[in-house]
N, C-alpha and C positions, 0 to 999 in steps of 0.2 A: 384298395386293391393290387396295389405296390408287389406283392409276391405274386400277381398272375402271367404269365406268358403270350404275346400275340396273338396263340391261338384260343386261347380260354378267353380273351376278349373278345374275339371275335363270333365265339359261342354264347358270351352272356350278350350279344349285340341281336343276334339270331334266335336265341329263346325269350329275350324278352322286349321283343315287338320292337326294339329302334330303328326308328326310319330317318333321322337326321344325326350327322356328329357335326357337333359345332367344333373347331380348330381355331381355337382362338390364342393371342397375345394381346401386348400392350403396347400403344406407341409410347414417344418419349416422356409424355406426362401423367401416363400411369394408365389412358382410360381402355376398357379394353376393346379389342379388334376380332372380329371372327370369321370363318369361311364355313360355311355349311357344306358336308359330302353327305353322298347318300353313302348305305353300308355297302355295298360291292366297290366302294375307292378306298376303304379304309386297309384292304391288305398294301395297295400300292404306298399309300399313309406312311404305314409301319416303314414298309422296306426300302422306299425311296424318297419319301416327301412329296408335297402336294404344293406346287408352284404358286406364285401370287404376287404382284404388285404392290412391292416394297416402297411407293414414293409416299404413304403416308407414315414411313419412320424418316426416311430421309429422303430429302428433295433429290441428290443425284445417285438415291437407290432404283434398281430397276426389279428385277426378278430375285423372289427369295424362294427359299423353298421350307413348310410348315412341316417338322417332324413331331407326330404326337411322344408327349410323355406318359407313359403306361399306367403312371403310379396316379397319376391325377386324373383319371375316369370318373366322373362322378352323373348321375338322373339331374337333371332339372328338374326338382318335384312339382314347379307350375305350370310346364306345359301338359298337355294330355295325356294321361294315361295310356291310351290308343296310338301306336305309332308314339313311341318317346322320343325326346330328344336327352342325348349325353352329350357331353362335354369333355374339352382333354386342354388340358396346358399344352403350347409345344417348343420346342427349338429350333432356332432359327439356322438355315443353314444356306451357305452358298450353292448355285445349280451346278458346282461338282461335289457337294456334299462335304464340303471343307465347312469348318464352324465360320459364323458371319461374326466378325469382332465385333459390330455394332449390338450384337443381343445383351440386353441388360439382365437377364433371367441367368442367362448362362454365365454372365461376368461374376453375377453372387454368388451362384451353385461353385463354379472356381475358387471363388475363396473361399468357401466355407472349407471346402475339399484341403486348402491351405492350411486352415486353422486345424482343423482335424491331423495333419500330419503333425504338427506342433503340441499336437494334446488337449486342445481346445475342445471343449464342449458347448454350444451356444442356443439360445431360445430367447425369442423373441415374441411380447403381445404387443395389438393394439386396442386403444378405446378411439372409437371414431365419434364424431359428434353430426350430424344432421340437421336439416328443418323441411317440414310436412309442409305444402302451403295448399290452399282451396284453387280448383279449377273455378274459369267462369265458365257462363250458358254453350259455349262453343267446344269446351274441353279442355282450353288453352292454361298454362299457368299464368297465375297473378302474385299480389306479392302481400297477398293475406294468410296469416299464420293459421293453421288448423283450429287453434286453440289458444287461450289467453293463460296457460298452465305455467306453474315455475318449479323450480329445483324439487325433484324427489315426489313430484304432486303426484296423487290417486283418482279416479275418478269420479263426479263428473268432470272435476277441474283439466282433468288428464283424459284428451278426445284420441289422444294419439295410443292409446294400451295395445287396443285392437291389431292397427297396422303392424306396431314393434313385436306382437304375440306371433302374430303371420312370419315376420321375416326372419323372428329365431327359429322359429320350427321348421322353418324354409332350408333354413343355412346351418340346424344340425342334421335334419335330412339330407342334405349333401354333405356331411362329414368336416362342415368347417368348425364346429364348435365354438358358438359362443358361451359367455360363461355370463354375462347379467348385462341388463339393459333397464333404463330408466328413461325418466323425462328429465331433461337438462334445465338449466335457469331462464333460456329466451322462450317465447310465446310458441308453441309448435316444435319446440327442438329438443332433439333425442339423442341416446350414446346406446351404443352396441359394445360390448368390450368381450373380446375375445380370450379363449387361455391361451397360453406360452406356447410356439412350436418352433420345429426347425426352423431358420430364417427364411429360406426358398416357399418353403409350406406356407408360410405366417405370411408371406408378402402376395403369392396366389390367393389367399382367404382375403387378403386387404382389397385386392383387386375386382374379384370377384363379386364382393360383400358389397359392393356401390350399385352393381346390376342387379344384383337381386333387390336390396333396398329399392331400388329405382319401381323393375318389375312388379312389387308386390303393394308400392304405393298407387301405380296406376292401378292395379285391378280394386283399389279401394277408394277409388275416385280422386286422388291427390297425386302432387306432386314433389320429388324428394330432391331437395339443393344440397350438396356438399358445397356451396360456394363457400370460401371461410368467414366472409365477412357479408351476408347477404342482406339484412336489417341496417342500415348504418346507426340506428340510437338503441341498438341491442347487441346481445352478447352474439361474438363470433364462434365459429364449429373449430374443432383443433383435433388432429390426431395425434392424441399422446401414445409414444412406442416405449416399453418395457423391455430391459435388457437383464437375462440372469445369463451367469459365464462361470464355468467351470476350468479349472485346468487341473488335470490329472485328477479328476475325481473330486476334488475340494472346489465350492463356491467361492470366487476371490470378493464377492460381496457379504460373507457370511463369517463366522456363522450368525451373529445378531448385526443387524446395521449398524449400531453404536462399536462392534467391533469390527470393522472392517480391515482385509488387510490391505498392506501397501500397496500389492498389484491392482485391487479394490478402485483405492483412492488414485494410484495413475493411471488406470483407467478412465476415470470422470475427469483427472485431469488433461488428458490427451482429448478428450472428446469438447469439454470446455477452450480448450486451446484453438482446435480448428474450428469452431462452429459457426464463426459468423465466414469463415472461405466458404463452407458446404451448406447456408442458409438459401442460396438462390436453389439449389434443389431441393431442399426439405418444404419451402415456399416459392411456387415459381409462377407465381402470378401477381401483378399491382393489388390487388384486393387483397393477397396474404397481409401487406405490411397497415393496413387499416385493423386489423386484430389486437399487434402488438402492443402490451400496454392495456389494453381495455379488458374490464372486467377481471375474469382471474389469469389474462394471458400474458406472458413474462415478454419483459424487454431487455431484460437484464442478463450479462453473461455470469451467474450462481447459481450454488447448489446449496440444498436442505437436507435435513431430518424431517419430515413429518410436513414440513410446511408447504400449503399447495401453492404459492405466487411462484417458484423461482423457474430457471430454466433446467435444472435436472433436480428430481426429487428421487429422497432415498426413502423411501415408505418403510415406517414403522408399524409391522402387525405379525402379531404372533401366527404361525402355525402355516406361515404362506414359506416359500423359496425367496431367500434374500436377492433381492431387483434394483435395479434405479429405473428411473421413467424421465425420457424425455419429451419436454413438455411443447417446444414450440413449431413442433411440424405443422402443417390441415392436410387434407383427404387431395389434393392438386398434386401432391410430388409422387412421383415416383418411386413404388415401394423397394423394389430391386435397386435401384441407385440410393436412395434413401439409406437402407439399411447396409448396404457395404458402406457407404463411407462412415457411418456413424461406429460402425463395429473398428474397420481400418483407423480411426483416430482415437478410440479407446488403446486400441492392441498397441499404436505408436506408440500411446503414454507409457503403456505396458513397458516397451523394452527400453525408452529413456531411462525407466526409473525414478524419472523426476514427478514428484505428486504436489510439490509447491502451491498451483495453482489452485487444487483442490481446497487447502489451507485460505489461500488468498479471496476464495470465491464462496466459500461457507458463510451462508444467510445467519446471521445470530441477533440478539435482540442489543448488541454492541453495535452493530454496521445497518448503515441505511443503504440504499439502493445507489446512491451519489457514488460510492464508492469505487464502483463494477461498469464494465466496459458493456456500452450497449450494445444491444443486437442490430445489423444494417436496418436503416428506416422506410428503405422503399427498394424494388425491384432493382432499379437501376443501380444503385451502391452495393447491392449481394454479388449481383455479376460480374461488376468490375472486379469487387476481392474475389470469385472465383475465379474468374479470367488471369489474373496474377497467380496463382495457387500452384507451389510446388510441389502438394501433397494432393491436390484435384486432378491435374496432370500424372502424376504418377498411379492414381485409383482408378482412374479412368480413359477407357481407349482413346485415341485420337478422333474416330468416327462417335460415340457415344457423346462426346465431351463438344466438337465441334455443331453434333445434332442439334443437340440441346441448346448450346449458344444459340445457334442461328434463330429457333423458333423463340427465345428470349427476347433474342432484338429484334424481331418481327412482331412483335408481341408490344416490346417498350416502346415501338416505330409507330404503329398503329394508334395509344395510347396517348403521345406527346403531339398528335396531329388531332384529337379528340375536342369537340367542342366541350363537353361536358364529360366529366371523369365519371361519374357515378352510372350516369346511362350507358355508356362505352362499359363498364363494367358488367353491368345487366345485359347486355345483349353479349359480351365476350364470355361468360363464366357462367350466368347464372343457371341456363336448361343446360349446359357443356357442359358442367362439372357434377 
């Protein structure tokens, strides 16, 4: 509905028996937050914004305004048809109407506008894994997976297919464009892949996707967790991020992966060069680092054509747009921050003209992993690298950077004070992510 005016939106709300409007945004870790308003408050939301206590974003922040982005209107399909509920993503404004410098969605949007002025067109996609767990007799989540299925299994081994189907249908009804779904390697583990989209829309989709999965899982008597490593002795859950980039209408990763342009190689080199400095944002929990090097999760700074193991993969597939996949992130990240940092690192690589790291990091039959740099082994290590990074300082406002660093420091402090690391992570992440 991105071509509609505020008046047309108000007419839609009235004619479709909409009773609640959710004004949504996300916190520093990409968790969806919202305020529900009644339809008669929508004109004020469009013209002035709706004030709210923003302490959930920043400890030092008081009130901000939520201003709906009209292009993001979506009906929530799992809510009743009578008295419908719709959702908008919102821009964050200061109380005087000026832009809030800590708004991560606006930060990504502004960066994309600057890339367009430089002649770039970008699309990003996600493949995100999650586990489905049983509930106990009181309706509380257990750590018992919903099935004992494995990679690409079908029923009856795959008991998750009904929930996955409902999730995909709900996503499609909301216009979020799921591409495929399947059972993954772990028991009760699933993956849904999204079509590539403009980065802000792709980040919006990722934020709302987690809420859709959890809501549909609950309706099926299950609990969904996006915790990176919920089962210590089994596969972790990843967020794979694909990037397609054109300059002047020409795909920099094409026309085929093995004929990649110099710009494409420099983009990859740029991401590889900065990846350790931005890992704290891609993997912002202590649990995230228990996934690295386990199963198919990367642990080295490398790349490859086709191979599924490295940090950056260049898929070799006929009939699809050339792209790259960054495989180290997980669903705990804030996608607005993550997408901006990945793109900025790649663009920096293009501007440098230096693609030597692309060749140095290429995984071939003649190289083994011991020749590559390691990804950070802990959140503490990743955070220190991020704090020292001039690149991070340049790409993120003081407000965004300091807010995230404070929350990571608090998390690490609580973790280090705990008597049992595993129990701490279950309590801190299992239900909340």
